[in-house]
N, CA and C atoms as an extended XYZ file, in Angstrom:
327
Properties=species:S:1:pos:R:3:atomname:S:1:resname:S:1:resid:I:1 pbc="F F F"
N        92.359      109.736       80.249 N   UNK     1
C        93.661      109.338       80.749 CA  UNK     1
C        94.060      110.193       81.948 C   UNK     1
N        93.791      111.501       81.852 N   UNK     2
C        94.183      112.375       82.953 CA  UNK     2
C        93.474      111.986       84.243 C   UNK     2
N        92.202      111.606       84.146 N   UNK     3
C        91.462      111.229       85.347 CA  UNK     3
C        92.131      110.061       86.057 C   UNK     3
N        92.581      109.098       85.289 N   UNK     4
C        93.240      107.925       85.882 CA  UNK     4
C        94.569      108.323       86.521 C   UNK     4
N        95.368      109.112       85.812 N   UNK     5
C        96.653      109.570       86.352 CA  UNK     5
C        96.414      110.409       87.597 C   UNK     5
N        95.453      111.318       87.524 N   UNK     6
C        95.137      112.181       88.651 CA  UNK     6
C        94.673      111.361       89.857 C   UNK     6
N        93.817      110.387       89.625 N   UNK     7
C        93.315      109.550       90.715 CA  UNK     7
C        94.450      108.756       91.359 C   UNK     7
N        95.357      108.230       90.531 N   UNK     8
C        96.490      107.473       91.067 CA  UNK     8
C        97.435      108.376       91.856 C   UNK     8
N        97.697      109.564       91.336 N   UNK     9
C        98.553      110.503       92.066 CA  UNK     9
C        97.907      110.917       93.383 C   UNK     9
N        96.618      111.140       93.352 N   UNK    10
C        95.917      111.516       94.579 CA  UNK    10
C        95.980      110.376       95.591 C   UNK    10
N        95.751      109.153       95.149 N   UNK    11
C        95.816      107.997       96.049 CA  UNK    11
C        97.225      107.853       96.625 C   UNK    11
N        98.233      108.057       95.786 N   UNK    12
C        99.626      107.965       96.208 CA  UNK    12
C        99.943      109.023       97.259 C   UNK    12
N        99.524      110.254       97.005 N   UNK    13
C        99.802      111.348       97.931 CA  UNK    13
C        99.009      111.186       99.231 C   UNK    13
N        97.782      110.699       99.138 N   UNK    14
C        96.989      110.436      100.342 CA  UNK    14
C        97.667      109.376      101.210 C   UNK    14
N        98.175      108.341      100.568 N   UNK    15
C        98.849      107.273      101.300 CA  UNK    15
C       100.140      107.787      101.938 C   UNK    15
N       100.872      108.634      101.221 N   UNK    16
C       102.075      109.236      101.803 CA  UNK    16
C       101.726      110.070      103.028 C   UNK    16
N       100.646      110.822      102.933 N   UNK    17
C       100.194      111.638      104.064 CA  UNK    17
C        99.817      110.748      105.249 C   UNK    17
N        99.129      109.662      104.971 N   UNK    18
C        98.739      108.722      106.024 CA  UNK    18
C        99.976      108.140      106.701 C   UNK    18
N       100.964      107.740      105.895 N   UNK    19
C       102.178      107.156      106.453 CA  UNK    19
C       102.953      108.199      107.261 C   UNK    19
N       102.958      109.447      106.803 N   UNK    20
C       103.648      110.507      107.518 CA  UNK    20
C       103.063      110.659      108.928 C   UNK    20
N       101.746      110.540      109.037 N   UNK    21
C       101.094      110.627      110.349 CA  UNK    21
C       101.491      109.456      111.240 C   UNK    21
N       101.603      108.258      110.664 N   UNK    22
C       102.043      107.102      111.436 CA  UNK    22
C       103.470      107.291      111.946 C   UNK    22
N       104.343      107.769      111.077 N   UNK    23
C       105.738      107.989      111.469 CA  UNK    23
C       105.804      109.042      112.571 C   UNK    23
N       105.029      110.119      112.429 N   UNK    24
C       105.007      111.164      113.455 CA  UNK    24
C       104.505      110.586      114.785 C   UNK    24
N       103.514      109.716      114.733 N   UNK    25
C       103.010      109.077      115.943 CA  UNK    25
C       104.081      108.186      116.567 C   UNK    25
N       104.799      107.451      115.731 N   UNK    26
C       105.889      106.619      116.242 CA  UNK    26
C       106.935      107.477      116.946 C   UNK    26
N       107.305      108.582      116.323 N   UNK    27
C       108.300      109.468      116.920 CA  UNK    27
C       107.788      110.092      118.216 C   UNK    27
N       106.521      110.452      118.241 N   UNK    28
C       105.945      111.049      119.450 CA  UNK    28
C       105.957      110.065      120.615 C   UNK    28
N       105.942      108.778      120.294 N   UNK    29
C       105.932      107.744      121.328 CA  UNK    29
C       107.292      107.075      121.501 C   UNK    29
N       108.332      107.752      121.095 N   UNK    30
C       109.696      107.210      121.163 CA  UNK    30
C       110.047      106.720      122.566 C   UNK    30
N       109.592      107.415      123.588 N   UNK    31
C       109.927      107.058      124.976 CA  UNK    31
C       108.745      106.488      125.759 C   UNK    31
N       107.687      106.098      125.063 N   UNK    32
C       106.514      105.532      125.733 CA  UNK    32
C       106.742      104.041      125.982 C   UNK    32
N       106.786      103.641      127.246 N   UNK    33
C       107.006      102.219      127.545 CA  UNK    33
C       105.948      101.336      126.887 C   UNK    33
N       106.395      100.256      126.274 N   UNK    34
C       105.500       99.287      125.660 CA  UNK    34
C       104.947       99.666      124.299 C   UNK    34
N       105.240      100.875      123.820 N   UNK    35
C       104.715      101.290      122.514 CA  UNK    35
C       105.379      100.478      121.412 C   UNK    35
N       104.581      100.021      120.461 N   UNK    36
C       105.084       99.244      119.324 CA  UNK    36
C       104.989      100.080      118.052 C   UNK    36
N       106.047      100.087      117.276 N   UNK    37
C       106.104      100.814      116.014 CA  UNK    37
C       105.000      100.335      115.083 C   UNK    37
N       104.330      101.289      114.456 N   UNK    38
C       103.259      100.972      113.502 CA  UNK    38
C       103.655      101.488      112.124 C   UNK    38
N       103.266      100.737      111.103 N   UNK    39
C       103.582      101.120      109.730 CA  UNK    39
C       102.592      100.432      108.800 C   UNK    39
N       102.788      100.657      107.513 N   UNK    40
C       101.990      100.006      106.475 CA  UNK    40
C       102.943       99.429      105.435 C   UNK    40
N       102.477       98.433      104.705 N   UNK    41
C       103.210       97.899      103.557 CA  UNK    41
C       102.861       98.820      102.393 C   UNK    41
N       103.752       99.763      102.082 N   UNK    42
C       103.419      100.851      101.173 CA  UNK    42
C       102.978      100.365       99.797 C   UNK    42
N       103.739       99.461       99.186 N   UNK    43
C       103.385       98.991       97.834 CA  UNK    43
C       102.041       98.287       97.819 C   UNK    43
N       101.834       97.386       98.768 N   UNK    44
C       100.564       96.663       98.839 CA  UNK    44
C        99.417       97.649       99.057 C   UNK    44
N        99.605       98.588       99.963 N   UNK    45
C        98.551       99.547      100.265 CA  UNK    45
C        98.251      100.459       99.077 C   UNK    45
N        99.274      100.815       98.307 N   UNK    46
C        99.033      101.655       97.130 CA  UNK    46
C        98.168      100.910       96.121 C   UNK    46
N        98.499       99.644       95.888 N   UNK    47
C        97.694       98.847       94.956 CA  UNK    47
C        96.257       98.713       95.469 C   UNK    47
N        96.102       98.524       96.758 N   UNK    48
C        94.782       98.405       97.367 CA  UNK    48
C        94.056       99.744       97.332 C   UNK    48
N        94.781      100.815       97.573 N   UNK    49
C        94.189      102.159       97.637 CA  UNK    49
C        93.614      102.571       96.289 C   UNK    49
N        94.242      102.125       95.224 N   UNK    50
C        93.720      102.423       93.892 CA  UNK    50
C        92.300      101.857       93.771 C   UNK    50
N        92.062      100.774       94.502 N   UNK    51
C        90.733      100.158       94.508 CA  UNK    51
C        89.855      100.770       95.604 C   UNK    51
N        90.298      101.875       96.212 N   UNK    52
C        89.533      102.656       97.188 CA  UNK    52
C        89.346      101.960       98.527 C   UNK    52
N        90.354      101.272       99.009 N   UNK    53
C        90.291      100.627      100.319 CA  UNK    53
C        91.106      101.441      101.333 C   UNK    53
N        90.845      101.233      102.600 N   UNK    54
C        91.576      101.925      103.660 CA  UNK    54
C        92.875      101.171      103.968 C   UNK    54
N        93.944      101.897      104.317 N   UNK    55
C        95.212      101.238      104.659 CA  UNK    55
C        95.084      100.363      105.908 C   UNK    55
N        95.832       99.291      105.926 N   UNK    56
C        95.870       98.370      107.056 CA  UNK    56
C        97.147       98.647      107.850 C   UNK    56
N        96.983       99.084      109.093 N   UNK    57
C        98.129       99.400      109.945 CA  UNK    57
C        98.564       98.135      110.672 C   UNK    57
N        99.879       97.921      110.721 N   UNK    58
C       100.419       96.766      111.430 CA  UNK    58
C       101.463       97.230      112.437 C   UNK    58
N       101.588       96.479      113.529 N   UNK    59
C       102.665       96.714      114.477 CA  UNK    59
C       103.855       95.908      113.992 C   UNK    59
N       105.009       96.546      113.956 N   UNK    60
C       106.198       95.881      113.458 CA  UNK    60
C       106.907       95.122      114.569 C   UNK    60
N       107.439       93.974      114.207 N   UNK    61
C       108.187       93.160      115.157 CA  UNK    61
C       109.655       93.545      115.047 C   UNK    61
N       110.017       94.624      115.742 N   UNK    62
C       111.382       95.127      115.745 CA  UNK    62
C       111.998       94.885      117.121 C   UNK    62
N       113.324       94.943      117.217 N   UNK    63
C       113.951       94.771      118.538 CA  UNK    63
C       113.432       95.823      119.521 C   UNK    63
N       113.108       95.374      120.730 N   UNK    64
C       112.566       96.262      121.752 CA  UNK    64
C       113.635       96.672      122.754 C   UNK    64
N       113.404       97.848      123.354 N   UNK    65
C       114.239       98.299      124.471 CA  UNK    65
C       113.743       97.603      125.737 C   UNK    65
N       114.386       97.866      126.846 N   UNK    66
C       114.003       97.234      128.118 CA  UNK    66
C       112.566       97.534      128.514 C   UNK    66
N       112.038       98.692      128.123 N   UNK    67
C       110.670       99.059      128.499 CA  UNK    67
C       109.621       98.525      127.528 C   UNK    67
N       110.042       97.734      126.518 N   UNK    68
C       109.111       97.151      125.555 CA  UNK    68
C       108.855       98.008      124.331 C   UNK    68
N       109.362       99.229      124.324 N   UNK    69
C       109.203      100.144      123.191 CA  UNK    69
C       110.165       99.715      122.089 C   UNK    69
N       109.692       99.711      120.835 N   UNK    70
C       110.568       99.301      119.732 CA  UNK    70
C       110.722      100.377      118.655 C   UNK    70
N       110.447      101.640      118.987 N   UNK    71
C       110.588      102.726      118.011 CA  UNK    71
C       112.067      103.050      117.830 C   UNK    71
N       112.495      103.077      116.574 N   UNK    72
C       113.875      103.424      116.235 CA  UNK    72
C       113.909      104.826      115.639 C   UNK    72
N       114.606      105.731      116.292 N   UNK    73
C       114.711      107.100      115.802 CA  UNK    73
C       115.318      107.121      114.401 C   UNK    73
N       116.334      106.316      114.155 N   UNK    74
C       116.967      106.271      112.833 CA  UNK    74
C       115.993      105.814      111.751 C   UNK    74
N       115.222      104.764      112.029 N   UNK    75
C       114.270      104.244      111.051 CA  UNK    75
C       113.190      105.279      110.748 C   UNK    75
N       112.655      105.897      111.780 N   UNK    76
C       111.579      106.866      111.588 CA  UNK    76
C       112.080      108.115      110.856 C   UNK    76
N       113.296      108.556      111.160 N   UNK    77
C       113.865      109.708      110.455 CA  UNK    77
C       114.064      109.385      108.975 C   UNK    77
N       114.501      108.165      108.688 N   UNK    78
C       114.668      107.739      107.293 CA  UNK    78
C       113.318      107.724      106.577 C   UNK    78
N       112.280      107.220      107.256 N   UNK    79
C       110.951      107.182      106.649 CA  UNK    79
C       110.403      108.586      106.413 C   UNK    79
N       110.669      109.514      107.330 N   UNK    80
C       110.233      110.899      107.121 CA  UNK    80
C       110.874      111.484      105.860 C   UNK    80
N       112.177      111.273      105.715 N   UNK    81
C       112.885      111.795      104.542 CA  UNK    81
C       112.398      111.120      103.263 C   UNK    81
N       112.202      109.818      103.302 N   UNK    82
C       111.724      109.071      102.135 CA  UNK    82
C       110.334      109.543      101.732 C   UNK    82
N       109.463      109.707      102.708 N   UNK    83
C       108.108      110.187      102.419 CA  UNK    83
C       108.131      111.575      101.804 C   UNK    83
N       108.975      112.452      102.334 N   UNK    84
C       109.067      113.820      101.804 CA  UNK    84
C       109.510      113.803      100.342 C   UNK    84
N       110.502      112.975      100.016 N   UNK    85
C       110.969      112.888       98.628 CA  UNK    85
C       109.876      112.330       97.719 C   UNK    85
N       109.174      111.302       98.166 N   UNK    86
C       108.101      110.718       97.362 CA  UNK    86
C       106.981      111.728       97.126 C   UNK    86
N       106.627      112.482       98.175 N   UNK    87
C       105.561      113.471       98.050 CA  UNK    87
C       105.971      114.576       97.084 C   UNK    87
N       107.235      114.990       97.171 N   UNK    88
C       107.729      116.023       96.262 CA  UNK    88
C       107.669      115.533       94.817 C   UNK    88
N       108.062      114.309       94.568 N   UNK    89
C       108.007      113.744       93.221 CA  UNK    89
C       106.567      113.685       92.719 C   UNK    89
N       105.650      113.224       93.560 N   UNK    90
C       104.246      113.148       93.162 CA  UNK    90
C       103.698      114.544       92.861 C   UNK    90
N       104.103      115.536       93.641 N   UNK    91
C       103.661      116.915       93.395 CA  UNK    91
C       104.175      117.419       92.049 C   UNK    91
N       105.419      117.110       91.738 N   UNK    92
C       105.986      117.511       90.442 CA  UNK    92
C       105.230      116.856       89.294 C   UNK    92
N       104.909      115.585       89.442 N   UNK    93
C       104.163      114.888       88.391 CA  UNK    93
C       102.778      115.491       88.210 C   UNK    93
N       102.113      115.816       89.304 N   UNK    94
C       100.782      116.423       89.218 CA  UNK    94
C       100.862      117.799       88.553 C   UNK    94
N       101.850      118.595       88.930 N   UNK    95
C       102.005      119.917       88.301 CA  UNK    95
C       102.264      119.795       86.812 C   UNK    95
N       103.044      118.806       86.411 N   UNK    96
C       103.332      118.603       84.992 CA  UNK    96
C       102.059      118.217       84.236 C   UNK    96
N       101.233      117.382       84.824 N   UNK    97
C        99.971      117.014       84.186 CA  UNK    97
C        99.078      118.245       84.011 C   UNK    97
N        98.997      119.081       85.034 N   UNK    98
C        98.195      120.306       84.933 CA  UNK    98
C        98.769      121.266       83.896 C   UNK    98
N       100.098      121.321       83.812 N   UNK    99
C       100.744      122.184       82.820 CA  UNK    99
C       100.383      121.734       81.411 C   UNK    99
N       100.364      120.430       81.180 N   UNK   100
C       100.004      119.892       79.865 CA  UNK   100
C        98.567      120.246       79.507 C   UNK   100
N        97.681      120.119       80.462 N   UNK   101
C        96.268      120.445       80.210 CA  UNK   101
C        96.117      121.928       79.917 C   UNK   101
N        96.775      122.757       80.694 N   UNK   102
C        96.709      124.207       80.491 CA  UNK   102
C        97.237      124.568       79.103 C   UNK   102
N        98.326      123.938       78.715 N   UNK   103
C        98.917      124.203       77.408 CA  UNK   103
C        97.958      123.785       76.291 C   UNK   103
N        97.331      122.636       76.444 N   UNK   104
C        96.390      122.165       75.427 CA  UNK   104
C        95.188      123.110       75.316 C   UNK   104
N        94.715      123.604       76.448 N   UNK   105
C        93.576      124.535       76.444 CA  UNK   105
C        93.966      125.841       75.762 C   UNK   105
N        95.144      126.343       76.081 N   UNK   106
C        95.592      127.608       75.494 CA  UNK   106
C        95.825      127.503       73.987 C   UNK   106
N        96.284      126.341       73.523 N   UNK   107
C        96.497      126.151       72.091 CA  UNK   107
C        95.176      126.053       71.354 C   UNK   107
N        94.121      125.651       72.038 N   UNK   108
C        92.810      125.529       71.409 CA  UNK   108
C        92.071      126.848       71.260 C   UNK   108
N        92.570      127.899       71.875 N   UNK   109
C        91.885      129.211       71.802 CA  UNK   109
C        92.152      129.900       70.490 C   UNK   109
């Protein structure tokens, strides 16, 4: 059971890390003319990632500025905060699983 939980948590955290890089790239290109916001469908990708597939990046059809750039500082900042909270939760769950295993090992001595 732990292997499955651990694998799912790892896949979840890997996907969060991947999305964090996309958001950082979007923010880095905030003023790049013609740049299109890129993201992933997180739920779909998580289900796919459990099956060991690579995430599919898509350009989002968001309102563009005059220069063709469609990066929204507000949206990207929200995604950064959301990703950080999700990663923190996943880390807590992983630590709790390790704590349970450690406790079981210590009780067996």
